[in-house]
C-alpha positions in Angstrom: -28.1 -182.4 69.9 -28.5 -183.4 73.5 -26.9 -181.5 76.4 -25.2 -184.3 78.3 -21.8 -184.7 80.0 -19.2 -187.0 78.4 -18.0 -189.4 80.9 -19.0 -187.1 83.7 -17.3 -187.9 87.0 -14.4 -189.8 85.4 -12.5 -187.2 83.3 -13.3 -183.5 82.8 -10.8 -181.5 80.8 -9.6 -180.6 77.3 -11.4 -183.3 75.6 -13.8 -184.7 78.1 -16.6 -182.3 79.0 -19.8 -182.2 77.0 -20.7 -179.5 74.4 -24.2 -179.8 73.2 -26.8 -177.5 71.7 -27.6 -176.6 68.1 -24.4 -174.9 67.1 -23.7 -175.5 63.4 -25.6 -178.8 63.4 -25.9 -180.8 60.2 -24.1 -180.9 56.9 -25.6 -177.5 55.6 -23.2 -174.6 56.1 -24.6 -171.9 58.3 -23.2 -168.5 59.4 -20.6 -168.8 62.2 -21.5 -167.9 65.8 -22.1 -164.1 66.4 -21.4 -161.6 69.2 -24.0 -161.3 71.8 -24.6 -161.0 75.6 -22.9 -163.5 77.9 -25.4 -165.7 79.8 -23.4 -164.6 82.9 -23.7 -160.9 82.3 -21.1 -158.2 81.8 -17.5 -158.5 83.3 -16.9 -156.6 86.5 -14.0 -154.7 87.7 -10.6 -156.5 88.0 -10.2 -158.4 91.3 -7.0 -158.6 93.4 -5.6 -161.0 90.9 -6.2 -158.8 87.9 -9.1 -160.9 86.6 -12.3 -159.4 85.4 -15.2 -161.9 86.1 -19.0 -161.8 85.9 -21.0 -161.3 89.1 -20.9 -164.1 91.6 -17.5 -165.5 90.5 -14.2 -165.3 92.3 -10.5 -166.2 91.5 -7.5 -167.6 93.4 -3.9 -168.3 92.5 -3.2 -172.0 92.6 0.5 -172.0 91.7 3.3 -169.8 90.4 6.2 -170.9 88.3 9.3 -171.5 90.4 7.4 -171.3 93.7 6.2 -174.1 95.9 2.6 -174.9 95.4 0.7 -173.9 98.6 0.9 -176.5 101.4 3.6 -178.5 99.5 7.3 -178.4 98.8 6.9 -178.9 95.0 8.0 -176.0 92.8 5.5 -175.4 90.0 6.9 -175.7 86.4 7.6 -172.9 84.0 5.3 -171.9 81.1 2.2 -173.9 82.2 0.1 -174.9 79.2 -2.5 -177.5 78.4 -4.4 -179.1 81.3 -7.3 -181.4 82.4 -9.0 -182.5 85.6 -9.4 -186.0 86.9 -11.8 -187.2 89.6 -9.9 -188.6 92.6 -12.4 -190.1 95.0 -14.3 -187.1 96.5 -11.5 -184.8 95.3 -9.8 -184.2 92.0 -6.4 -183.6 90.2 -5.5 -180.9 87.8 -2.6 -181.7 85.4 -0.7 -179.1 83.5 2.0 -179.2 80.8 5.2 -177.2 80.7 5.9 -175.6 77.3 9.7 -175.1 77.7 12.3 -176.6 75.3 14.5 -178.1 77.9 12.9 -180.2 80.6 9.3 -179.7 79.6 7.0 -182.4 81.0 3.9 -182.0 83.1 2.9 -181.6 86.8 -0.2 -182.2 88.9 -2.0 -180.5 91.8 -4.3 -182.7 94.0 -7.4 -181.2 95.7 -9.7 -182.6 98.4 -13.5 -182.4 98.3 -13.5 -178.8 99.7 -11.0 -177.6 97.0 -8.0 -177.5 99.4 -4.7 -178.4 97.9 -3.3 -181.7 99.3 -0.3 -182.4 97.1 1.7 -181.4 93.9 4.2 -183.5 92.0 5.8 -184.2 88.6 4.2 -186.7 86.2 6.4 -186.3 83.1 10.0 -185.1 82.8 12.7 -184.5 80.2 10.5 -183.9 77.1 10.2 -180.8 74.9 7.7 -178.0 74.6 4.8 -179.9 76.1 2.0 -177.7 74.8 -1.6 -179.0 74.8 -2.8 -182.7 75.0 -5.9 -184.4 76.1 -7.5 -186.7 78.7 -8.4 -190.4 78.0 -11.5 -192.3 79.2 -9.1 -194.6 81.1 -7.9 -191.6 83.2 -4.5 -190.9 81.7 -3.2 -187.6 80.3 -1.8 -187.4 76.8 1.0 -184.7 76.8 2.0 -183.5 73.4 5.3 -182.1 72.2 5.0 -179.1 70.0 8.2 -179.6 68.1 8.9 -180.9 64.6 8.5 -184.7 64.7 7.5 -184.5 68.3 5.8 -187.3 70.3 2.7 -187.9 72.4 3.5 -189.1 75.9 0.8 -191.0 78.0 1.1 -190.0 81.7 -0.5 -191.0 85.0 -2.2 -188.1 86.8 -1.6 -189.9 90.1 2.2 -190.0 89.3 2.3 -193.7 90.2 2.9 -195.3 86.7 5.9 -194.1 84.6 5.1 -192.0 81.5 5.2 -193.8 78.2 6.1 -192.4 74.8 3.4 -193.4 72.2 5.4 -193.4 69.0 2.6 -195.1 67.0 0.6 -191.8 67.4 2.9 -190.2 64.9 5.9 -187.8 65.0 4.8 -184.3 64.0 4.3 -180.9 65.7 1.7 -182.2 68.1 -0.8 -179.8 69.8 -3.9 -181.3 71.3 -5.7 -184.7 71.5 -9.3 -185.7 72.1 -10.5 -189.2 72.8 -13.6 -190.5 71.1 -15.0 -193.6 73.0 -17.7 -194.2 70.5 -15.4 -194.7 67.4 -12.5 -195.7 69.7 -10.1 -193.2 68.2 -8.0 -190.2 69.4 -8.1 -187.0 67.3 -4.9 -184.9 67.0 -4.1 -181.4 65.9 -0.8 -180.2 64.3 0.5 -176.7 64.9 1.9 -175.8 61.5 0.8 -173.2 59.1 0.3 -176.1 56.6 -0.7 -178.6 59.3 -3.3 -181.4 59.1 -5.9 -183.0 61.3 -5.4 -186.6 62.3 -7.0 -189.5 64.2 -5.2 -192.5 65.8 -7.0 -195.9 65.8 -5.5 -198.1 68.4 -5.2 -201.8 67.8 -6.9 -202.3 71.2 -9.0 -199.5 72.7 -7.3 -198.4 75.9 -3.9 -199.4 74.7 -2.0 -196.8 72.6 1.1 -198.7 71.9 0.1 -199.7 68.4 -2.5 -198.7 65.8 -3.1 -196.7 62.6 -2.5 -193.0 62.1 -4.9 -191.4 59.6 -5.2 -187.9 58.2 -8.4 -186.0 57.3 -8.9 -185.7 53.5 -11.2 -183.0 52.2 -11.6 -180.1 49.8 -10.2 -176.6 50.3 -13.5 -174.9 51.3 -14.9 -173.9 54.7 -17.5 -176.7 54.6 -18.0 -180.1 52.9 -17.5 -183.7 53.4 -14.4 -185.5 54.6 -12.8 -189.0 54.7 -9.7 -190.5 56.4 -6.6 -192.0 54.8 -3.8 -193.9 56.4 -0.5 -192.0 56.9 2.1 -194.4 55.3 5.0 -193.4 57.6 3.8 -192.0 61.0 7.4 -191.4 62.1 7.4 -188.5 59.6 10.9 -189.3 58.2 12.1 -188.5 55.7 8.7 -187.0 54.6 6.6 -185.1 57.1 3.3 -186.7 57.9 1.4 -183.7 56.6 3.0 -184.2 53.1 2.5 -187.9 52.7 -1.2 -188.0 51.6 -2.5 -186.3 48.5 -5.7 -184.4 49.3 -5.0 -184.0 53.0 -6.9 -180.9 54.1 -4.5 -178.1 55.3 -5.3 -176.2 58.5 -3.5 -173.0 59.5 -2.0 -173.7 63.0 -4.0 -176.4 64.7 -4.5 -175.7 68.4 -7.1 -177.0 70.9 -9.4 -180.0 70.3 -12.5 -181.2 72.0 -14.8 -184.2 71.5 -18.4 -184.7 72.7 -21.7 -186.1 71.4 -20.4 -187.3 67.9 -18.8 -184.0 67.3 -15.2 -182.7 67.3 -14.3 -179.0 67.7 -10.8 -177.8 67.1 -9.2 -174.3 66.6 -6.8 -172.9 64.1 -4.9 -169.9 65.5 -3.4 -168.8 62.1 -6.8 -167.7 60.9 -8.8 -167.4 64.2 -11.3 -170.2 63.4 -13.2 -172.8 65.3 -14.0 -175.9 63.2 -16.6 -178.5 63.7 -16.6 -182.0 62.4 -20.0 -183.8 62.4 -18.9 -187.5 62.8 -22.3 -189.0 62.1 -22.3 -187.7 58.4 -18.6 -187.1 57.9 -19.0 -183.3 57.2 -17.1 -180.3 58.4 -17.9 -176.6 58.7 -16.9 -173.4 60.6 -18.4 -172.9 64.0 -16.5 -169.5 64.4 -14.5 -167.2 62.2 -13.5 -163.8 63.6 -13.4 -162.3 60.1 -17.2 -163.0 59.8 -18.3 -162.0 63.2 -19.3 -158.3 63.2 -16.0 -157.4 61.3 -13.6 -155.4 63.4 -15.3 -156.2 66.7 -14.9 -159.9 67.2 -14.6 -160.7 70.9 -12.5 -163.8 70.3 -9.1 -163.7 68.7 -6.0 -165.8 69.0 -8.1 -168.9 69.5 -6.2 -171.6 71.4 -7.0 -174.2 74.0 -10.7 -175.3 74.3 -12.8 -177.1 76.8 -16.6 -177.6 77.4 -19.0 -177.4 80.2 -21.9 -179.7 81.0 -24.3 -177.0 80.1 -23.2 -177.1 76.5 -20.9 -174.0 76.5 -17.6 -174.1 74.7 -14.8 -172.2 76.4 -12.0 -170.9 74.2 -8.7 -169.5 75.6 -6.9 -166.7 73.8 -3.2 -166.7 72.8 -3.2 -163.0 71.7 -6.3 -160.9 71.6 -6.8 -159.3 75.0 -6.2 -162.2 77.3 -9.8 -163.5 77.5 -11.5 -166.8 77.8 -14.6 -166.6 75.6 -17.7 -168.6 75.4 -19.5 -170.0 72.4 -23.0 -171.0 73.7 -25.3 -173.6 72.2 -27.5 -170.8 70.7 -24.4 -169.5 68.7 -23.5 -166.5 70.8 -19.8 -165.5 71.4 -19.0 -163.6 74.5 -16.1 -163.0 77.0 -16.3 -165.0 80.2 -13.3 -163.5 81.8 -10.3 -161.2 81.0 -6.8 -160.9 82.7 -5.5 -157.4 83.0 -1.8 -156.4 82.9 -0.5 -159.6 81.2 -0.4 -158.6 77.5 2.9 -160.5 77.0 1.3 -163.8 78.0 -1.4 -166.2 76.8 -4.2 -168.1 78.5 -3.8 -171.9 78.5 -5.1 -175.1 80.0 -8.8 -174.4 80.7 -10.5 -177.4 82.5 -13.4 -177.9 84.8 -13.5 -179.7 88.1 -15.6 -182.9 88.0 -18.5 -181.2 89.5 -18.3 -178.3 87.1 -18.1 -175.6 89.8 -14.4 -174.6 89.3 -12.5 -173.7 86.1 -8.7 -174.0 86.1 -6.5 -172.2 83.6 -3.0 -170.6 83.5 -1.4 -167.4 82.3 1.7 -169.0 80.7 4.0 -166.0 81.1 2.3 -163.9 83.8 2.9 -160.2 84.3 6.6 -160.2 83.1 6.1 -162.0 79.8 8.7 -164.6 80.9 8.0 -168.4 80.9 9.5 -168.4 84.5 6.6 -166.3 85.7 3.5 -168.5 84.8 0.5 -168.3 87.0 -2.2 -171.0 87.4 -5.6 -169.9 88.6 -8.9 -171.3 89.7 -12.3 -169.6 89.2 -15.2 -170.6 91.2 -18.9 -169.6 90.8 -22.3 -170.4 89.6 -21.4 -172.1 86.3 -24.3 -173.4 84.2 -24.7 -177.1 84.5 
């Protein structure tokens, strides 16, 4: 599989950076990725922000919940969650969801070419538990409601155009979204213990106002072939979408989702797995399973949000575990990239790379106190592989 960037320079985020290499390629099932040394070396001592990083990397705090973003009058939202970066001339924008039950929505921080913050603002309001989501090739952010019969909202990272509810994409406990410009579909995860995996086929690519919602149909095993079947009633009423199609494959707590190079990766937190769909031959398999990785010593647990780098590395954030972002490399090695100390009551959310691949953004959703009012959003800069 080629190592190349998906839409590089247009959108880099949850569903937009490339992940190449040989990891689990083809229909035949292979052993999931295994523990090994990080290509960046061992983690050093915690820095002033409590973050352990490899040599050559530094961190800074971008925003804190309830506090004005540096250089602006905009107060950052509570419980920052899924995020993505969008190119903005010579600078970029980082968007972030707010996973709270009242107000929710999403905000954005704008940067110039040097990385200095030039603005911050709201892009979505009055929604519920906006957890993850995904970027589109036409530079919008899909913010997903993680509530029963929740919606997907399409938002403008620049805050110019009003956010729009995309009801045709189904009403269920939405988690993440990943756009596939080759097949002209959007993949969707569902955060239920008996959830499903979906794709939305817009009537017109680039317009999400209408289309068909389909669910993945497959056997109960960890590998095999799959197909797609239309969901008869995408509004999920009176029957939940996950219960409408016989043979729909059940996944235990769908979380992050990422597309690149004819492949979809998505995580299931209930069983600490990373799944891989090979779209060229319609097969699926495990790319990572913590119960099969040197049992008892798996570095990656509580798998959650995912993103990819242009070098072909997949970055997986933990909700649980020991507050790490771990890497799965193209040569099937799993290793910690960073760890946050002193925030065991939180989770890491929203990993996304700047368009040039030199900065990684993410949040600690509940910070040091474990309260959604104390979220912290960070930037890590350093010699990322590209």
